[in-house]
C-alpha positions as CSV (number, residue, x, y, z in Angstrom):
1,X,0.0,0.0,0.0
2,X,1.2,3.5,-0.8
3,X,0.3,5.9,2.0
4,X,0.6,9.7,2.2
5,X,0.8,11.4,5.6
6,X,-0.1,15.1,5.4
7,X,1.0,17.1,8.5
8,X,1.8,20.6,9.5
9,X,4.6,19.5,11.9
10,X,7.3,16.8,11.4
11,X,10.8,16.1,12.5
12,X,13.1,18.0,13.5
13,X,10.2,19.6,15.4
14,X,9.7,17.7,18.7
15,X,6.1,17.0,20.0
16,X,3.7,14.2,20.8
17,X,2.2,14.6,17.3
18,X,5.6,14.2,15.6
19,X,6.4,11.2,17.8
20,X,3.1,9.5,16.7
21,X,3.8,10.2,13.0
22,X,7.3,8.9,13.2
23,X,6.2,5.7,15.0
24,X,3.4,5.1,12.5
25,X,5.6,5.7,9.5
26,X,8.3,3.3,10.8
27,X,5.8,0.6,11.8
28,X,4.0,0.7,8.4
29,X,7.3,0.6,6.6
30,X,8.3,-2.5,8.6
31,X,5.2,-4.1,7.3
32,X,6.3,-3.4,3.7
33,X,4.2,-0.4,2.9
34,X,5.5,2.8,1.2
35,X,4.9,5.8,3.3
36,X,5.3,9.4,2.0
37,X,5.1,12.6,4.1
38,X,3.9,16.1,3.1
39,X,4.8,18.7,5.7
40,X,5.8,22.4,6.2
41,X,9.4,23.4,5.7
42,X,10.4,24.8,9.1
43,X,13.9,25.9,8.1
44,X,13.7,27.2,4.5
45,X,11.4,29.0,2.1
46,X,12.0,26.4,-0.6
47,X,10.3,23.2,-1.7
48,X,12.6,20.3,-0.6
49,X,12.2,16.6,-1.2
50,X,14.2,13.9,0.7
51,X,14.2,10.9,-1.7
52,X,15.5,8.5,0.9
53,X,13.0,9.4,3.6
54,X,10.2,10.2,1.1
55,X,9.5,13.6,2.8
56,X,8.2,16.6,0.8
57,X,8.6,19.9,2.6
58,X,6.5,22.9,1.5
59,X,7.4,26.5,2.4
60,X,5.2,28.5,4.7
61,X,4.9,31.5,7.0
62,X,5.2,31.4,10.9
63,X,1.8,31.1,12.6
64,X,2.9,32.5,16.0
65,X,2.2,29.0,17.6
66,X,5.7,27.9,18.6
67,X,7.7,26.8,15.6
68,X,4.7,25.9,13.3
69,X,4.2,27.4,9.8
70,X,1.2,27.9,7.6
71,X,1.5,26.7,4.0
72,X,-0.6,27.4,1.0
73,X,-3.8,25.3,0.9
74,X,-3.0,24.3,-2.7
75,X,0.7,24.4,-3.4
76,X,0.8,23.8,-7.1
77,X,4.5,23.0,-7.2
78,X,3.8,20.0,-5.0
79,X,1.0,18.5,-7.1
80,X,3.1,16.7,-9.7
81,X,5.4,15.2,-7.2
82,X,2.5,13.8,-5.1
83,X,0.7,12.5,-8.2
84,X,3.8,10.5,-9.0
85,X,3.5,8.6,-5.8
86,X,0.2,7.1,-7.0
87,X,-1.2,7.0,-3.4
88,X,-3.8,4.4,-2.3
89,X,-4.8,6.4,0.8
90,X,-4.1,9.8,2.4
91,X,-3.8,10.2,6.1
92,X,-4.3,13.7,7.3
93,X,-2.9,14.8,10.7
94,X,-4.2,18.4,10.7
95,X,-7.4,20.3,10.0
96,X,-5.7,23.4,8.6
97,X,-3.5,24.4,5.7
98,X,-1.8,21.1,4.8
99,X,-4.9,19.3,6.0
100,X,-7.0,21.4,3.6
101,X,-4.6,20.6,0.8
102,X,-4.9,16.9,1.7
103,X,-8.7,17.1,1.3
104,X,-8.6,19.0,-1.9
105,X,-6.0,16.7,-3.4
106,X,-7.9,13.6,-2.3
107,X,-11.2,14.9,-3.8
108,X,-9.6,15.9,-7.1
109,X,-7.9,12.6,-7.6
110,X,-10.5,10.4,-5.8
111,X,-8.2,9.1,-3.2
112,X,-9.8,7.9,0.1
113,X,-8.8,10.1,3.1
114,X,-8.4,9.2,6.8
115,X,-8.0,11.9,9.4
116,X,-6.6,11.6,13.0
117,X,-7.7,14.3,15.4
118,X,-4.7,15.1,17.7
119,X,-5.0,18.6,19.2
120,X,-7.7,20.6,21.0
121,X,-6.8,23.8,19.0
122,X,-9.0,26.1,21.0
123,X,-6.5,25.7,23.9
124,X,-3.8,27.3,21.8
125,X,-5.7,30.2,20.2
126,X,-4.2,32.7,22.6
127,X,-0.9,32.4,20.9
128,X,-2.4,34.0,17.8
129,X,-5.0,36.4,19.2
130,X,-2.7,37.6,22.1
131,X,-5.8,37.9,24.3
132,X,-8.0,39.7,21.7
133,X,-11.2,38.0,20.3
134,X,-10.4,34.7,22.1
135,X,-14.0,33.7,22.4
136,X,-15.0,34.3,18.8
137,X,-11.7,32.7,17.6
138,X,-12.4,29.6,19.7
139,X,-15.9,29.4,18.2
140,X,-14.4,29.6,14.7
141,X,-11.9,26.9,15.4
142,X,-14.6,24.6,16.8
143,X,-16.7,25.1,13.6
144,X,-13.7,24.4,11.4
145,X,-12.8,21.3,13.4
146,X,-16.3,19.9,13.2
147,X,-16.6,20.7,9.5
148,X,-13.2,19.1,8.5
149,X,-13.7,16.1,10.7
150,X,-17.3,15.4,9.8
151,X,-17.9,16.3,6.2
152,X,-14.6,16.2,4.3
153,X,-13.1,12.8,5.1
154,X,-13.8,9.1,4.7
155,X,-12.8,7.9,8.2
156,X,-12.0,9.6,11.5
157,X,-9.5,8.4,14.1
158,X,-9.2,9.8,17.7
159,X,-6.7,8.6,20.3
160,X,-9.0,8.6,23.4
161,X,-12.5,8.5,24.7
162,X,-12.1,12.1,25.7
163,X,-11.7,13.1,22.1
164,X,-14.5,10.7,21.1
165,X,-16.9,12.4,23.5
166,X,-15.8,15.8,22.3
167,X,-17.1,15.0,18.8
168,X,-20.2,13.1,19.9
169,X,-21.4,15.4,22.7
170,X,-20.0,18.8,22.0
171,X,-19.8,18.8,18.2
172,X,-22.8,16.4,17.7
173,X,-20.9,14.5,15.0
174,X,-22.9,11.5,13.9
175,X,-20.3,9.7,11.7
176,X,-18.5,6.6,12.8
177,X,-15.4,7.3,14.9
178,X,-12.5,4.9,15.5
179,X,-10.8,5.1,18.9
180,X,-7.1,4.1,18.4
181,X,-4.7,5.1,21.1
182,X,-1.4,6.2,19.5
183,X,1.4,3.7,19.8
184,X,5.1,4.2,20.4
185,X,8.3,2.3,19.9
186,X,8.4,1.2,23.5
187,X,11.7,-0.7,23.3
188,X,13.4,2.6,22.6
189,X,12.8,3.7,26.2
190,X,13.8,0.5,28.0
191,X,16.6,1.2,30.5
192,X,18.6,-1.7,29.3
193,X,18.8,-0.2,25.9
194,X,20.6,2.9,27.1
195,X,24.3,3.4,27.8
196,X,24.7,3.8,31.7
197,X,27.6,6.1,31.1
198,X,25.3,8.6,29.3
199,X,22.9,8.5,32.2
200,X,25.7,9.1,34.7
201,X,27.0,12.0,32.7
202,X,23.7,13.7,32.7
203,X,23.1,13.1,36.4
204,X,26.4,14.7,37.1
205,X,25.6,17.6,34.8
206,X,22.3,18.4,36.6
207,X,23.6,17.5,40.1
208,X,21.2,14.6,40.6
209,X,22.2,12.1,43.3
210,X,21.0,8.6,44.1
211,X,19.0,9.8,47.1
212,X,17.0,12.3,45.1
213,X,13.4,11.6,44.0
214,X,13.1,13.3,40.6
215,X,9.7,14.0,39.1
216,X,10.1,14.4,35.3
217,X,7.9,16.5,33.0
218,X,8.5,16.3,29.3
219,X,6.7,18.7,26.9
220,X,6.2,22.2,25.6
221,X,6.9,24.8,28.3
222,X,3.7,26.8,27.8
223,X,0.6,28.1,29.6
224,X,-1.7,25.1,28.7
225,X,0.7,22.6,30.3
226,X,0.0,24.0,33.8
227,X,3.7,24.3,34.8
228,X,2.9,26.6,37.7
229,X,1.1,23.7,39.4
230,X,4.4,21.7,39.4
231,X,6.4,24.7,40.6
232,X,4.0,25.2,43.5
233,X,4.1,21.6,44.8
234,X,7.9,21.7,44.5
235,X,8.0,24.8,46.7
236,X,6.0,23.1,49.4
237,X,7.6,19.6,49.2
238,X,11.2,20.8,49.6
239,X,10.4,22.4,52.9
240,X,10.5,18.9,54.5
241,X,12.0,16.9,51.6
242,X,15.1,18.8,50.3
243,X,15.9,15.8,48.1
244,X,12.8,16.2,45.9
245,X,13.6,17.7,42.5
246,X,11.5,18.6,39.4
247,X,13.1,18.0,36.0
248,X,11.4,20.0,33.2
249,X,12.5,18.7,29.8
250,X,11.6,20.8,26.8
251,X,11.4,24.4,25.6
252,X,8.6,26.8,24.9
253,X,7.3,30.4,24.9
254,X,6.9,30.5,28.7
255,X,10.2,28.9,29.8
256,X,11.8,32.2,30.9
257,X,8.7,33.2,32.9
258,X,8.6,29.9,34.7
259,X,12.4,30.0,35.5
260,X,11.8,33.4,37.0
261,X,8.9,32.1,39.0
262,X,11.1,29.3,40.4
263,X,13.7,31.8,41.6
264,X,11.0,34.1,43.1
265,X,9.7,31.1,45.1
266,X,13.2,30.2,46.2
267,X,13.2,26.7,44.7
268,X,15.5,27.2,41.7
269,X,18.0,24.7,43.0
270,X,15.4,22.0,43.0
271,X,13.8,22.8,39.6
272,X,15.9,22.0,36.6
273,X,15.0,23.4,33.1
274,X,16.9,21.5,30.4
275,X,15.7,23.5,27.4
276,X,15.2,21.8,24.1
277,X,16.6,18.2,24.0
278,X,17.3,16.3,20.7
279,X,14.6,13.7,20.0
280,X,17.1,10.9,20.0
281,X,18.3,11.8,23.5
282,X,14.8,11.9,25.2
283,X,15.0,8.2,26.3
284,X,18.2,9.0,28.2
285,X,16.6,11.9,30.0
286,X,13.7,9.8,31.3
287,X,16.3,7.7,33.1
288,X,17.2,10.7,35.3
289,X,13.8,10.5,36.9
290,X,12.0,8.4,39.6
291,X,8.4,9.3,38.5
292,X,6.7,11.2,35.7
293,X,4.4,14.1,36.5
294,X,1.9,16.1,34.5
295,X,-0.9,18.6,35.5
296,X,-1.8,19.4,31.9
297,X,-5.5,19.2,30.9
298,X,-5.0,20.1,27.3
299,X,-4.0,16.6,26.1
300,X,-6.0,14.4,23.8
301,X,-3.8,11.4,24.9
302,X,-0.4,12.4,26.2
303,X,2.3,10.2,24.6
304,X,4.9,11.3,27.0
305,X,3.1,9.3,29.7
306,X,3.5,6.1,27.7
307,X,7.1,6.9,27.0
308,X,7.8,7.4,30.7
309,X,6.1,4.2,31.6
310,X,8.2,2.4,29.0
311,X,11.2,3.9,30.9
312,X,9.7,2.3,34.1
313,X,8.6,5.7,35.5
314,X,5.2,5.6,37.3
315,X,2.9,8.3,36.0
316,X,1.5,10.9,38.4
317,X,-1.2,12.8,36.4
318,X,-4.0,15.2,37.0
319,X,-7.4,13.4,37.0
320,X,-8.4,14.1,33.4
321,X,-10.3,11.9,31.0
322,X,-7.3,11.7,28.7
323,X,-5.3,9.8,31.3
324,X,-8.0,7.6,32.9
325,X,-7.5,4.8,30.3
326,X,-3.8,4.8,30.8
327,X,-3.0,5.6,34.4
328,X,-4.4,3.1,37.0
329,X,-4.0,4.0,40.7
330,X,-1.6,1.7,42.6
331,X,-0.8,-0.2,39.4
332,X,1.3,2.1,37.2
333,X,0.9,5.5,38.9
334,X,-1.7,7.7,40.4
335,X,-4.3,10.3,39.4
336,X,-4.5,13.4,41.6
337,X,-7.2,16.1,41.8
338,X,-5.3,19.1,43.2
339,X,-2.0,20.2,44.7
340,X,-2.8,18.7,48.1
341,X,-3.5,15.2,46.8
342,X,-0.5,15.4,44.5
343,X,1.9,16.2,47.4
344,X,0.3,13.4,49.4
345,X,1.0,10.9,46.7
346,X,4.6,12.0,46.3
347,X,5.2,11.8,50.0
348,X,3.6,8.3,50.0
349,X,6.0,7.1,47.3
350,X,9.0,8.7,48.9
351,X,8.3,6.8,52.1
352,X,7.5,3.4,50.6
353,X,10.3,1.8,48.4
354,X,8.3,-1.4,47.9
355,X,5.4,0.7,46.5
356,X,7.7,2.5,44.2
357,X,9.2,-0.8,42.9
358,X,5.7,-2.2,42.2
359,X,4.7,0.9,40.4
360,X,7.8,0.9,38.3
361,X,7.1,-2.7,37.2
362,X,3.5,-2.0,36.5
363,X,4.4,1.0,34.4
364,X,6.7,-1.0,32.2
365,X,4.1,-3.7,31.7
366,X,1.4,-1.2,30.9
367,X,3.5,0.6,28.3
368,X,3.8,-2.7,26.3
369,X,0.1,-2.4,25.5
370,X,0.9,0.7,23.5
371,X,3.3,-0.8,21.0
372,X,3.6,0.9,17.7
373,X,3.2,-2.5,16.0
374,X,-0.4,-3.0,17.3
375,X,-1.1,0.7,16.6
376,X,-0.1,0.3,12.9
377,X,-2.3,-2.8,12.5
378,X,-5.4,-1.0,13.8
379,X,-4.7,2.1,11.6
380,X,-4.2,-0.2,8.5
381,X,-7.7,-1.7,9.2
382,X,-9.1,1.8,8.9
383,X,-7.2,2.5,5.7
384,X,-8.7,-0.7,4.2
385,X,-12.1,0.3,5.3
386,X,-11.7,3.7,3.6
387,X,-10.4,2.1,0.4
388,X,-13.2,-0.5,0.3
389,X,-15.9,2.1,0.9
390,X,-14.5,4.6,-1.6
391,X,-17.0,5.8,-4.2
392,X,-15.8,5.7,-7.8
393,X,-14.6,9.0,-9.2
394,X,-15.8,10.6,-12.5
395,X,-13.2,8.9,-14.7
396,X,-14.0,5.5,-13.1
397,X,-17.7,6.0,-13.7
398,X,-17.0,6.7,-17.4
399,X,-14.7,3.6,-17.7
400,X,-17.2,1.4,-15.9
401,X,-20.0,2.7,-18.2
402,X,-18.2,1.7,-21.3
403,X,-17.2,-1.6,-19.9
404,X,-20.9,-2.4,-19.4
405,X,-21.7,-1.2,-22.9
406,X,-19.0,-3.4,-24.4
407,X,-20.2,-6.4,-22.3
408,X,-23.7,-5.9,-23.6
409,X,-22.5,-5.7,-27.2
410,X,-20.6,-8.9,-26.8
411,X,-23.9,-10.6,-25.8
412,X,-25.3,-10.1,-29.3
């Protein structure tokens, strides 16, 4: 099968979305499929095609949302290249510019299109509006999301029941929706796969000792990730537990503001901001931690939780529907409701080594359920469904008509 993935963001950009795209591409290629990627060019204003990786990059303009760029909705220069791939199915990962292009191209050339809904974009609108027209902008985004995901595609995939309920209850979408949790290459995060010397080097660099309990957060350093929550609990915990540390891995528009907040609260020695980390090095950084922590409520799934579990880190997450199918209390982590319950859980883990060991084992076992191999198999089933249910295009209708005419002629 020849598959075209259309996405606004792709490597070298680092995000949960990019991780899911890379894992899907790799898993599909292992099964013998040809996978092509159409994405925005983040580093140049030129069209670029990587023949080996089968990645076509289209120039665009900055959107104001982190490093993302907005491309033309119908980049003519890309048409002939994509036509030459002779795609069997298109898999869109975005509702906007390149997502619109995917839909237009699919309709023009009668190619079935599958879409995966990844991001609750209304949570990010403030980056563009800067506080102006937020309410109306969110309404517009909701309308566009519903329109693109309901009327312009053949099949829709969502990663969690939270996203499913969003479409069914809030957007009143009646179409069939496939819930397929995004998979990862779990083996990549196993401790035994990582050079111990690299772990020791980083621990020395960040002054992390054996007696420290390190809570790791991995993600974009931005308002919607609720980083102040993590800073506040650290401020309180270190009063009685000076060996508690918070390791914040990643970069983002609010990094400097949160570094300043840490200093103002007097806990800068216990909160480590690493800045941007290369994608290939992320598995090493997880090994610096004891547990994973997140207070974000803007996730549709939260792949970093699964990555952390694969690295044997129990997950401590705010009680949000996105996490309830993944995090199970006393098995692979805990869900907390507020700062008080979060601190109680951390204190409990710090006082009970046996509990920590059991949670670490449970986390590793839970992560294996999210293997990219099984993820790819489920997505392939949706591709096949889209292909089998595809309605014939204009040219096919003409061809089929003449086939029938000739078959009737041959009867006489």
